[in-house]
N, C-alpha and C positions, 0 to 999 in steps of 0.2 A: 807597749801593744804592738808595734811595728813587728817585731821579733815573733810574737805570737802568732800574728796573721801569716807571716812567712811559713812557720811550722804547719799551721792549717792548711796553706796552700799545697805543701808537701803531702800532708794526709788527704788532701782532696784527690791528688793523682793516684795515691795508694787506694783509696776507696773505689775510684773509678776502674782502675786495673784489676782490682780484685774481683769485682762484681760485672764487668763488661763482657766476659766471655759468655756467660749465660745468655746475652742477647746476641752474640754473634755467631753462636755454634751454627744455625744453618748456613750461612755464607761461608764460615771456615770450613765447614764440611765439604761444601761444594769444591771450594779453592785447593784444598789439600787432598782430595778425593779420600775422605775418611768418614767412617759413621759418626754420628752424634755422641755416641758412647766414648769412642776414641778421643775426640776433641774435648769432651767433658773432663777427661782424665787430666787435662792441663790444670784444672782447677783443684783436682785431687792432690797433684804434685804441688802446685803453688801454696796451698794451705798447709801441706804437710812439712815442707821446707820451712815456711813461715813458723809454724809451731815449734819446731826443733830449735832453729836459729835464734829465735828470740830470747830464750833463757841461756842457751850456750854461749852466744858471742857477747852478752851483757857481762860475762865473766871475763873472757879473753881480752876485750876491748876495754877494760875497766881503766887500765893505766893510760890511755890516749885520749886526748882532750876532745870534748863532746863536738866541737866544731869540725875536727877532722873526721870523727866518726861518723857524723850526719852527712858530710860530703862523700865520704867513702861509700856509704851505704847507697847514696843517690846515684853515684856513678855506676855502680854494680847494676841497680835498677833501670838506669837509662840504656845501659849497654844491652841488658836482657829483652827490654821491649824494642830496641832496634833489631835485636836477633829475632825476636817473635815476628816483627812485620816483614822480615826477609825470608822466614821459613818456608821451604820448599817442599818439606815432607815432614811425617809425625815425629821422627826421632828429634829432629832439630827443634821442632816446637815445643815438645816436652822438656827438653834440656833448657830452652830459653825461659820456659815457665818456672823450672826449678831455680834458675838463678834469679829470676824476678822475685821469687819467694824469698830467697836469702836476703837480697837488699831490702825489700818490705820489712822483713824480720827484724834486721838491724835498726832500721830507721824508725819504725813505729814506736816501740818502748822508748827509745831514746828521745823522741820527739815529745812524748808525754812527759817524761821525767824533766826534760830541759824546760818545758812550759811552765812547770810547777816552780823551777829554781829561779826563773826570770822576773818574778813578781813578788810582792809582799804576801805575807800569810793571809792577809784579808780579801786579797784578789785571787788567791789560788785556785778555788773553785770556778771562778770565771775564765782563767786562764786554761784550765784543763778541759772545761766545756767547749771551749773556742776550739783548741787543738783537735780534739777527739770529733767535734762537731765538723770540722774539715772532711773526714772521712763519711760521714753522714751526708753531707752536701754533694761529695763526689758521687755518691749513690744517686740521689734524688736528681741532680741536675746533671752531672757527668756521664752516667750510664744512657740516659735518653738522647743526650747530646751526641753521644759517640755512636749510638746507633744511626741517628740521622746523618752523621758525617759519613758512616759506612753505606747507607742507603744512596748517598749522593756521590760517593767515589768507590771506596773500598774499606774492608775491615782493616788492611794494612794501614790506611791513612789514620785510622781511629788510634791505633797503637803509636803512631808518629805524633799524634795530638798529645798523647799522654806523656811522651818525650819531650815535647815542647815545655810542658807545664813543669815537669820533672827537672829540667835543665835551667828554667827561670828560676826555680827554687833554689837549686844548687848555686846559682850566681849571687841570688840575694843573701844566702847564707854566709858565702865567702865574703861578701862586701860588708854585711851588717853585724855579724856575730863576732865575738871575742872569744879567746881561748879560756874555756871552763871545763872543769872536770865534774864528773858524776861521782855520787857517793859509791864506796866499795861495795858491789852487791855480795850477798851471801854466797858461800861456797856450794858445790855441787852436793857434798855430803849432807849440808844443812837443808836444801831444797828437797833432796830424798827422804830425810828424816821427817820434814813436814808433809811430804806426800803420801806417806804410808799411814798416816793418822787416820784412824776409822771414821771420824767426823768429817774430815776433810775429803776423804775418798766418797762419802755419800753426797757431799756438795759437789764435787766435781763430776759425779755421775749424772746429777740433774743438768749441769752445765753441758756436758758432753751429749746427752739424750736431746736437749734443745737444739743443740749445733747440727747434730745429725740429721734430725727431722727438718729443721727450718733451712739451713744453708745447703743440705744434700738435694733437697727437693727444688730450691731455687736455681740450682745448677742446669736443671732440666726444664726450666720455665718455659722456654720457647717451644720445646716439645709438647708440653702440656696445653699451652695455648693452641697450637696446630691440632693437636689430637682432638681437642673438644669442640673445635671450630667456633670458637668464642665470638662474642658480639665486637668487642673493642680490640685493638691492634696489640701486638706484643709490647711496644713502646709504652702504650697506656698503662698497661699492668705493671710494668717495670716501674714506672713514674709512681703509680699508687703504692706499690711495695715500698719504694723509697721515701715517698712522703710519710707513710706509716712509720717507717724507721726513724725518720726525723723527729716526728712527734713523740714516738716512743722513747728514744734516747734522750730527748731534751726535758720530757716531762716527768719521767720516772724519779728524777732526783727530788722534785717537789713532794712527789707521792710518798717517797721513803721519809723525808722530813715530816710529813703529816701524821704518818701512821707508825705506831711503835712497833707492831710485830712484822718484821721484814719477811720472816719466814711464810707468813700468810700471803703477802704480796707475791713472793715467788710462785705459790701454789696457784694464786689467781691467774698469773700470767700464763703458766703452763695450762691451765683449764682454757683459757681463751685462745691459746696457741692452737690446742687439739680442736678446739671449736672451729677454727678458721680452716683447718686441714678438711675437716667433715663437710663444712659448707662449699668448699671449692668444686667439685664436681656437681653439686646440687644446684648452684646459683649461677653457673658460668654461662647459661644461655638467656638469664634474666637481665634485661637493661636496669642500669643503676645498681641493683642487688649485687650483681657479679663483681662490682668494685669493692664490696664490703669485705670478703676474705682476703684481698691483697693487701687493704689497707691495716686490717687487723693482724694478719700474719707479719706483716713488716714491723708494725708498732711492737707486737710481743716477742718477735725474734730480737729486735734490737734493745728491747727494755729488760732482757735477762741479765745481762752483765752486771749493771750497777748494784741491784739489791744482793746478788751473790758476793761481790766485792765487800759491800757494807757488811754482811754476815761474817765474812772472813776476818776483816779488820777488827770488828767489835769482838770476836772470840779469840783471836789469836793477835793481839796488838803488838807484840815483840817480833812477830814474823810477817807483819803486815804487807809491806812491799813484796815480800817473797810469795806470799800466798796469793797476792793478787795477780803477779806476773804468771804463777803457775795456772790460775783460773783462766787468764787470757790464752796461754799457750793451749790449755785443754779445749778451749772454744774454737780454736783453728783446728786442733786434731779432730775435733768432731766434725768440722766441716768437711776436713779431708776424707774422714772415713764415711760421712754421708754421702758425698759425690762419688765415691768409689762403689759403696753399696747400691746406690741408685743406678749407676752406670752399668755395674755387674747384672743386676736385676732386670734392666732394660734390654741388655744383650741376651740374656737367657730367655726371657718371657715374650719381649717384643710387645709388651703391655704396659701403657703409660698410667693405668688405673693402679697398677702394682706399686708404684712409686709413692702414689697418695696414701695406700694402705700401709705401707711400710713407714711413712711418716707418723700417721696416725698411731701405729703400734709403738714406734720408739718413743713418740711424745707421751704416750700412755705409761710407759715404763717410767719415764722421768717423773710424771704426775705422781705415781705410786711411791717412788723414792721420796719424793718432797713430803708426801704425806707422812711417810715413815719418819722422816727428819723432824717433822712437827710433834708427832706422837712421843718419840724418843726424848726430844727436848722437854716436853711437857712433863714426862714421867720423871726426868733427872731434876726438875725445879722444884719437885715436892720434897 
């Protein structure tokens, strides 16, 4: 269990790094003398490189033992965050975020895969939940903590705090892990063959719509809170979003086990996610009620992955791991597209309301695609 917790610590630093920029955008904009839109593109680049590097490097690094790969990934990640903390202009900042995305993209799937290998089959679910939960906790605790560190000192110190956690993880892996090898991943040809399957395209479309709507809007959460002159602070809303995410990511497994029709679970998630976006501008000035959309948004946003992966594994057992990896990459690709779209829309219109409307529209498309999935599956079952 010690090794599982070490991997979870690494995922904590990844989770914090992935979502912290949304809370640091105002200060980073002032420090680097750039617009919020420009700083937000750091999230776009980070998640885009993450999405590409995760499946690509799993093939190229397959013959290297897992311990060396994890350390290699963390060294890249540490270097990138030091570089980010020292950035004096936009090009250096964006380059640093791209390198951080590379390190995170290599570490994350390898950590999840390694976590499942370190325990017996009966404890595999618990191990995976612990490793992935590290990223959730990085969002719930790490992001608000990082903002407080930034308020007391500087956003640069917050990045160095992430460096400290990552360095500790790297040292612990070097001390406690032995040389083990991951199973040989499918080739690029096999991945592409799976990716063009019509049913999988529909599933991935729902995933990417949820990511564009949820994570794209999250990138500019600080601007939303500022625009609507909300009752509570940005830190409060970030924490609520993270708590919702923690509840969603840990409870969805039990819900999947309880109910037979996973497609209906995904449909329900998309409906509630859409509802949270609609509630956002309506309830933002109401005490207590303004907390609900952020909790719901976080919970539904984080709950989308598990049922989608369950559907893929159930329908494509021989391609299970490949399908899940592709779905994960598509999720981060959606995040990258979402932050880019929101940034572009904000730059063109200078209207925060348009970002909320965009999320409602994209989420609505995902909901309709999921409804189509259910109708097609029902028709084919007869």
